[in-house]
C-alpha positions as CSV (number, residue, x, y, z in Angstrom):
1,M,-42.6,9.8,-11.4
2,E,-45.8,11.2,-12.8
3,K,-49.1,9.3,-13.1
4,I,-50.5,9.4,-16.6
5,T,-54.2,8.5,-17.2
6,T,-55.6,7.8,-20.7
7,W,-59.2,7.2,-21.8
8,F,-58.9,3.6,-20.7
9,N,-58.5,4.9,-17.1
10,T,-55.5,2.6,-16.4
11,P,-53.1,5.0,-14.7
12,A,-49.4,4.3,-15.3
13,P,-46.2,6.1,-14.3
14,A,-43.9,8.1,-16.5
15,L,-40.6,9.8,-15.6
16,K,-42.0,13.2,-16.5
17,L,-45.1,14.9,-17.7
18,I,-44.5,18.2,-19.4
19,K,-47.2,20.5,-20.8
20,P,-45.5,23.2,-22.9
21,K,-47.6,26.2,-23.8
22,T,-45.1,27.9,-26.2
23,L,-42.6,26.9,-28.8
24,N,-39.8,28.2,-26.6
25,E,-41.0,25.9,-23.7
26,L,-41.1,23.0,-26.1
27,K,-37.6,23.6,-27.2
28,T,-36.3,23.3,-23.7
29,I,-37.3,19.6,-23.5
30,D,-34.5,17.1,-24.1
31,L,-35.7,15.2,-27.1
32,N,-32.6,13.0,-27.3
33,Q,-34.2,11.0,-24.5
34,P,-37.4,8.8,-25.0
35,Y,-40.5,10.9,-25.3
36,F,-44.1,10.5,-26.4
37,C,-46.8,13.1,-27.3
38,I,-50.0,12.0,-25.8
39,G,-52.7,14.4,-27.2
40,S,-55.9,13.7,-25.3
41,G,-54.9,10.1,-24.5
42,S,-57.7,8.6,-26.5
43,N,-55.8,6.3,-28.7
44,V,-53.1,5.2,-26.3
45,L,-52.5,2.4,-23.9
46,I,-49.6,2.9,-21.4
47,R,-48.5,-0.4,-20.1
48,D,-48.6,-1.1,-16.3
49,G,-44.9,-0.7,-15.9
50,G,-45.1,2.8,-17.1
51,F,-43.1,4.8,-19.6
52,Q,-39.4,5.5,-18.9
53,G,-39.3,8.8,-20.6
54,T,-41.1,12.2,-21.0
55,V,-44.7,12.4,-21.9
56,I,-45.5,15.7,-23.7
57,K,-48.9,17.3,-23.8
58,L,-49.1,20.4,-26.0
59,M,-51.1,23.2,-24.5
60,G,-51.5,27.0,-24.9
61,D,-50.3,28.3,-28.2
62,F,-50.5,24.8,-29.6
63,T,-54.3,24.8,-29.3
64,T,-55.1,27.8,-31.4
65,F,-57.3,28.1,-34.5
66,S,-56.6,30.9,-37.1
67,R,-57.8,31.7,-40.6
68,I,-55.1,32.2,-43.3
69,D,-57.5,33.2,-46.0
70,D,-61.2,32.7,-46.9
71,T,-61.1,28.9,-46.8
72,T,-57.7,28.0,-45.3
73,V,-57.1,27.6,-41.6
74,R,-54.2,26.7,-39.3
75,I,-55.0,24.6,-36.3
76,G,-52.7,23.8,-33.4
77,A,-51.7,20.2,-32.8
78,G,-53.0,20.3,-29.2
79,C,-56.5,21.5,-30.3
80,I,-59.2,19.0,-29.3
81,N,-61.0,17.7,-32.4
82,R,-64.5,18.7,-31.3
83,M,-63.2,22.3,-30.7
84,A,-61.7,22.4,-34.1
85,V,-65.0,21.3,-35.6
86,Q,-66.8,24.0,-33.6
87,Q,-64.4,26.7,-34.8
88,C,-64.9,25.5,-38.4
89,L,-68.7,25.7,-37.9
90,D,-68.4,29.2,-36.5
91,N,-66.5,30.2,-39.6
92,E,-68.8,28.4,-42.0
93,L,-66.1,26.1,-43.2
94,S,-66.7,22.4,-44.1
95,G,-64.4,19.5,-44.4
96,L,-63.5,18.4,-40.9
97,E,-67.0,17.4,-39.6
98,F,-66.0,13.8,-39.5
99,L,-63.6,14.6,-36.6
100,I,-66.6,15.3,-34.3
101,G,-66.8,11.5,-33.7
102,I,-63.1,10.9,-33.2
103,P,-61.8,11.7,-29.7
104,G,-58.4,13.2,-29.7
105,T,-56.5,16.2,-31.0
106,I,-55.5,17.6,-34.4
107,G,-51.9,16.4,-33.9
108,G,-53.2,12.9,-33.4
109,A,-55.5,13.1,-36.4
110,I,-52.5,14.2,-38.6
111,F,-50.2,11.6,-37.1
112,M,-52.6,8.7,-37.8
113,N,-54.5,10.2,-40.8
114,A,-57.7,9.8,-38.8
115,G,-60.8,9.2,-40.7
116,A,-64.5,8.3,-40.6
117,F,-67.5,8.2,-42.9
118,S,-65.2,7.9,-46.0
119,D,-63.4,11.2,-45.1
120,E,-59.8,11.3,-44.0
121,T,-57.5,14.0,-42.6
122,K,-55.3,13.9,-45.7
123,D,-58.3,15.0,-47.8
124,T,-58.0,18.6,-46.6
125,L,-54.5,18.8,-45.1
126,V,-52.2,21.0,-47.2
127,A,-49.3,21.6,-44.8
128,C,-48.0,20.9,-41.3
129,D,-45.2,22.1,-39.1
130,I,-43.1,19.7,-37.2
131,M,-40.2,20.1,-34.8
132,T,-37.4,17.5,-34.9
133,H,-35.3,16.4,-31.9
134,D,-32.7,19.1,-32.7
135,G,-35.2,21.9,-32.2
136,Q,-35.5,22.7,-36.0
137,I,-38.9,23.5,-37.5
138,H,-39.8,22.0,-40.8
139,T,-42.9,22.7,-42.9
140,I,-44.2,19.7,-44.8
141,H,-46.3,20.2,-48.0
142,Q,-46.0,16.8,-49.7
143,F,-47.6,13.9,-47.9
144,N,-47.6,10.2,-48.5
145,M,-50.5,9.4,-46.1
146,V,-52.2,6.0,-46.2
147,Y,-55.0,4.4,-44.2
148,R,-54.4,5.2,-40.5
149,S,-50.9,6.4,-41.0
150,G,-49.6,9.9,-41.6
151,N,-46.2,8.6,-42.7
152,L,-44.5,11.6,-41.1
153,P,-40.9,11.6,-39.7
154,K,-40.7,9.5,-36.6
155,D,-38.6,12.0,-34.7
156,G,-40.8,14.9,-35.3
157,I,-43.4,16.6,-33.0
158,I,-46.4,17.8,-35.0
159,L,-47.0,21.5,-34.1
160,N,-50.0,22.4,-36.3
161,G,-51.8,21.6,-39.5
162,T,-53.0,23.8,-42.3
163,F,-56.3,22.8,-43.9
164,K,-58.0,23.8,-47.2
165,L,-61.7,23.7,-46.5
166,T,-65.0,24.6,-48.3
167,K,-67.4,27.4,-47.6
168,K,-70.9,26.1,-46.6
169,T,-73.8,27.4,-44.5
170,K,-74.0,26.7,-40.8
171,F,-77.1,24.7,-41.4
172,E,-75.4,22.4,-43.9
173,I,-72.4,21.9,-41.5
174,E,-74.6,21.4,-38.5
175,S,-76.7,18.8,-40.3
176,K,-73.6,16.8,-41.2
177,I,-72.3,17.0,-37.6
178,H,-75.7,15.9,-36.3
179,E,-75.7,12.9,-38.7
180,F,-72.3,11.8,-37.6
181,L,-73.0,12.1,-33.9
182,I,-76.2,10.1,-34.2
183,H,-74.5,7.4,-36.1
184,R,-71.7,7.2,-33.6
185,Q,-74.1,7.2,-30.7
186,N,-76.0,4.3,-32.2
187,A,-73.0,2.2,-33.3
188,Q,-70.3,2.8,-30.7
189,P,-69.9,2.5,-26.9
190,I,-69.3,6.3,-26.6
191,K,-69.9,6.4,-22.8
192,G,-67.5,3.5,-22.0
193,R,-63.9,3.8,-20.9
194,T,-62.3,2.8,-24.2
195,G,-59.4,3.9,-26.4
196,G,-61.5,4.0,-29.7
197,S,-61.1,1.4,-32.4
198,T,-58.7,-1.3,-31.3
199,F,-57.5,-2.5,-34.7
200,K,-57.2,-1.1,-38.2
201,N,-59.5,-2.6,-40.8
202,P,-57.6,-5.1,-42.9
203,P,-57.9,-4.5,-46.7
204,G,-61.4,-5.8,-47.7
205,Y,-62.5,-6.6,-44.2
206,K,-64.0,-5.0,-41.1
207,A,-62.1,-5.7,-37.9
208,W,-65.2,-6.0,-35.8
209,E,-66.7,-8.6,-38.2
210,L,-63.5,-10.7,-37.8
211,I,-63.5,-10.4,-34.0
212,D,-67.2,-11.3,-33.9
213,A,-66.6,-14.3,-36.2
214,V,-64.1,-15.8,-33.7
215,G,-66.6,-15.5,-30.8
216,L,-65.1,-12.6,-28.9
217,R,-68.0,-10.2,-28.8
218,G,-68.5,-9.5,-25.1
219,Y,-65.5,-11.7,-24.2
220,R,-63.6,-10.6,-21.0
221,I,-60.1,-10.9,-19.5
222,G,-60.3,-9.4,-16.1
223,D,-62.3,-6.2,-16.4
224,A,-61.3,-5.7,-20.1
225,E,-64.1,-6.6,-22.4
226,F,-64.8,-6.5,-26.2
227,S,-67.9,-4.3,-26.4
228,N,-71.2,-6.0,-27.2
229,K,-72.2,-2.9,-29.1
230,H,-69.1,-2.7,-31.3
231,C,-66.6,-5.4,-30.8
232,N,-63.6,-3.5,-32.3
233,F,-63.8,-1.5,-29.0
234,I,-62.2,-2.8,-25.9
235,M,-63.7,-1.4,-22.7
236,N,-62.5,-1.1,-19.2
237,I,-65.7,-2.1,-17.3
238,G,-64.2,-1.9,-13.9
239,N,-60.6,-2.1,-12.8
240,A,-58.9,-3.5,-15.9
241,T,-55.1,-3.3,-16.1
242,A,-53.3,-2.4,-19.3
243,Q,-52.1,-6.0,-19.3
244,N,-55.7,-7.2,-19.3
245,I,-56.5,-4.9,-22.3
246,E,-53.4,-5.9,-24.3
247,E,-53.9,-9.6,-23.6
248,L,-57.5,-9.4,-24.8
249,G,-56.3,-7.7,-28.0
250,E,-53.6,-10.2,-28.6
251,L,-56.2,-13.1,-28.1
252,A,-58.2,-11.6,-30.9
253,R,-55.2,-11.3,-33.2
254,T,-54.3,-14.9,-32.5
255,R,-57.8,-16.3,-33.2
256,V,-58.3,-14.2,-36.3
257,R,-54.9,-15.3,-37.6
258,E,-55.6,-18.9,-37.0
259,K,-59.1,-18.9,-38.5
260,F,-58.7,-16.5,-41.4
261,G,-55.0,-16.1,-42.0
262,I,-55.5,-12.3,-41.5
263,E,-53.1,-10.2,-39.3
264,L,-55.0,-7.6,-37.3
265,E,-52.9,-4.5,-36.8
266,W,-53.2,-2.5,-33.6
267,E,-54.6,1.0,-34.1
268,I,-54.2,1.9,-30.4
269,Q,-50.6,2.9,-29.7
270,R,-49.1,0.9,-26.9
271,I,-46.1,2.3,-25.1
272,G,-44.1,1.6,-22.0
273,D,-43.0,-1.4,-20.0
274,S,-45.1,-4.5,-19.4
275,V,-43.5,-5.4,-16.0
276,V,-44.4,-3.1,-13.1
277,I,-41.4,-1.1,-12.0
278,I,-41.2,-0.4,-8.3
279,K,-39.6,2.9,-7.5
């Protein structure tokens, strides 16, 4: 068993943790068994019982950044968002600045159509390569992405994304990055152990406003707490378990449903078993 730690800092076991650096290494993994691609672990909660399968973290060749033409780039799925933004800045290319405030990787951004400040991944994504469980590589050009969902094949591992960006000066790009970072610093608990936004915003509503309205700002179960700064963020303020975090989220869903008739949908991916498995 391998110990997997996410941004929540609630370590949980998995059968295997594999970090392929090349496509050939990735193809040797048995994808007919349960598997999960973890990225940087920023939007994931692994339940305390662990994940009875293989956790895959793309490294090496899957973290590269390359220019295809003057304004088109291909970025590996394992590339950390902030590094992708820095590479775009170095190349005077604009369009992905919003990712500076979203912890995670390019693969995760494509998978969930990550977005912020009215920008979304789908706005600049023109293609992505995926590998299906049989080891075949497919390039997707037509997307049906919606709010917080890439709507990609469920059995596919995202390998990279191709983005059509816009030429701008470094000063313009840096100014936008600075604006986004300041906003995030003022509005979100960026120094806490959290998985990012807990719930998707329901149509016409802000999830944090609904959570606040049912009296859960600052509410705790164990050491899991809805942030006082932004109550769509659950924080591990000590030794919270994954169960504490999930129970707190489910309490919010219940209260919001009962008071407003609105169903909050988890944005954080929860995987694994709820019951602790002793090996």
